[in-house]
KEFIVO-845792 format. One record per residue (C-alpha): residue number from 0; residue in three letters; x, z, y. Coordinates in nm, 2 decimals, padded with zeros to 4 digits. Layout:
resi_resn_xx_zz_yy
NUM_ALA_X_Z_Y
...
This chain:
resi_resn_xx_zz_yy
0_UNK_-28.69_16.18_-19.05
1_UNK_-28.63_16.52_-19.29
2_UNK_-28.92_16.80_-19.24
3_UNK_-28.68_17.07_-19.30
4_UNK_-28.60_17.25_-18.96
5_UNK_-28.40_17.55_-18.83
6_UNK_-28.53_17.76_-18.59
7_UNK_-28.36_17.89_-18.30
8_UNK_-28.36_18.02_-17.97
9_UNK_-28.14_17.74_-17.71
10_UNK_-28.00_17.85_-17.44
11_UNK_-27.83_17.60_-17.21
12_UNK_-27.53_17.63_-16.92
13_UNK_-27.27_17.48_-16.77
14_UNK_-26.93_17.34_-16.95
15_UNK_-26.58_17.23_-16.77
16_UNK_-26.60_16.88_-17.01
17_UNK_-27.00_16.81_-16.85
18_UNK_-26.80_16.93_-16.48
19_UNK_-26.56_16.67_-16.52
20_UNK_-26.83_16.42_-16.64
21_UNK_-27.02_16.47_-16.34
22_UNK_-26.68_16.41_-16.08
23_UNK_-26.69_16.08_-16.26
24_UNK_-27.09_16.02_-16.20
25_UNK_-27.43_16.13_-16.42
26_UNK_-27.44_15.75_-16.56
27_UNK_-27.07_15.79_-16.69
28_UNK_-26.99_15.78_-17.04
29_UNK_-26.76_16.11_-17.00
30_UNK_-27.11_16.29_-16.85
31_UNK_-27.36_16.09_-17.11
32_UNK_-27.09_16.23_-17.43
33_UNK_-27.09_16.60_-17.28
34_UNK_-27.46_16.69_-17.21
35_UNK_-27.60_16.46_-17.50
36_UNK_-27.50_16.72_-17.78
37_UNK_-27.67_17.01_-17.91
38_UNK_-27.40_17.28_-18.03
39_UNK_-27.47_17.51_-18.39
40_UNK_-27.35_17.69_-18.58
41_UNK_-27.22_17.58_-18.96
42_UNK_-27.49_17.76_-19.14
43_UNK_-27.71_17.53_-18.95
44_UNK_-27.63_17.21_-19.01
45_UNK_-27.57_17.25_-19.36
46_UNK_-27.95_17.34_-19.39
47_UNK_-28.03_17.04_-19.23
48_UNK_-27.81_16.84_-19.46
49_UNK_-27.59_16.67_-19.19
50_UNK_-27.27_16.64_-19.05
51_UNK_-27.11_16.73_-18.71
52_UNK_-27.18_16.41_-18.44
53_UNK_-27.52_16.32_-18.69
54_UNK_-27.83_16.31_-18.50
55_UNK_-28.08_16.56_-18.41
56_UNK_-28.41_16.64_-18.30
57_UNK_-28.46_16.94_-18.07
58_UNK_-28.81_17.04_-18.04
59_UNK_-28.96_17.29_-17.80
60_UNK_-29.32_17.43_-17.68
61_UNK_-29.21_17.20_-17.32
62_UNK_-29.11_16.89_-17.52
63_UNK_-28.83_16.73_-17.73
64_UNK_-28.49_16.52_-17.74
65_UNK_-28.32_16.34_-17.94
66_UNK_-27.89_16.45_-17.93
67_UNK_-27.61_16.47_-18.14
68_UNK_-27.52_16.78_-18.33
69_UNK_-27.20_16.96_-18.28
70_UNK_-27.01_17.22_-18.46
71_UNK_-26.97_17.51_-18.25
72_UNK_-26.75_17.77_-18.45
73_UNK_-26.80_18.07_-18.25
74_UNK_-27.19_17.97_-18.25
75_UNK_-27.42_18.27_-18.42
76_UNK_-27.68_18.13_-18.70
77_UNK_-27.99_18.05_-18.47
78_UNK_-27.83_18.02_-18.14
79_UNK_-27.80_17.65_-18.02
80_UNK_-27.63_17.52_-17.69
81_UNK_-27.70_17.25_-17.48
82_UNK_-27.51_17.20_-17.14
83_UNK_-27.78_17.21_-16.82
84_UNK_-27.88_16.85_-16.76
85_UNK_-28.11_16.57_-16.83
86_UNK_-28.16_16.64_-17.20
87_UNK_-28.17_17.00_-17.17
88_UNK_-28.44_16.99_-16.94
89_UNK_-28.66_16.79_-17.22
90_UNK_-28.69_17.09_-17.35
91_UNK_-28.71_17.38_-17.08
92_UNK_-28.99_17.47_-16.87
93_UNK_-29.01_17.41_-16.49
94_UNK_-29.16_17.74_-16.47
95_UNK_-28.95_17.95_-16.24
96_UNK_-29.16_18.24_-16.21
97_UNK_-29.09_18.25_-15.82
98_UNK_-28.73_18.26_-15.86
99_UNK_-28.68_17.93_-15.80
100_UNK_-28.47_17.88_-16.06
101_UNK_-28.62_17.83_-16.47
102_UNK_-28.54_18.00_-16.76
103_UNK_-28.25_17.85_-16.94
104_UNK_-28.17_18.12_-17.17
105_UNK_-28.39_18.23_-17.49
106_UNK_-28.62_17.94_-17.52
107_UNK_-28.73_17.89_-17.93
108_UNK_-28.65_17.55_-18.03
109_UNK_-28.67_17.39_-18.39
110_UNK_-28.38_17.14_-18.50
111_UNK_-28.43_16.86_-18.70
112_UNK_-28.22_16.59_-18.87
113_UNK_-28.29_16.29_-18.71
114_UNK_-28.08_16.03_-18.93
115_UNK_-28.10_15.64_-18.81
116_UNK_-28.28_15.74_-18.43
117_UNK_-28.09_15.70_-18.17
118_UNK_-27.99_15.95_-17.84
119_UNK_-28.11_15.71_-17.54
120_UNK_-27.84_15.72_-17.24
121_UNK_-27.91_15.92_-16.94
122_UNK_-28.06_15.62_-16.77
123_UNK_-28.34_15.53_-17.04
124_UNK_-28.35_15.93_-17.08
125_UNK_-28.47_15.93_-16.76
126_UNK_-28.67_15.61_-16.76
127_UNK_-28.88_15.77_-17.05
128_UNK_-28.95_16.08_-16.89
129_UNK_-29.10_15.94_-16.57
130_UNK_-29.27_15.66_-16.73
131_UNK_-29.40_15.82_-17.03
132_UNK_-29.26_15.59_-17.29
């Protein structure tokens, strides 16, 4: 794995395509394709030495997850986005600070190129999270 990382703030939220995928089921290919991505600017892709669609590791103080990179032409350097769902949950904390809702914004992360790694399916990711494999 490439040791060059890009420090960023992770934000998460709902997307239209994710919503469409949820209607088909959270185990559907459409849902998987929309939530297993990390959107970032072109400078971040360049620093990592990768092209859009290549695999990245996103690491935070809460955990890590392997997802596909996706170019967001509107993204600012230093900000990345993973749609709400099981992949974002791997790198966001569970503390709700008594609000009932965890923080999905401004989470410090480092993104690394993870060429050769595989993005787990939703089922595989949840099994690994539960069993700790």
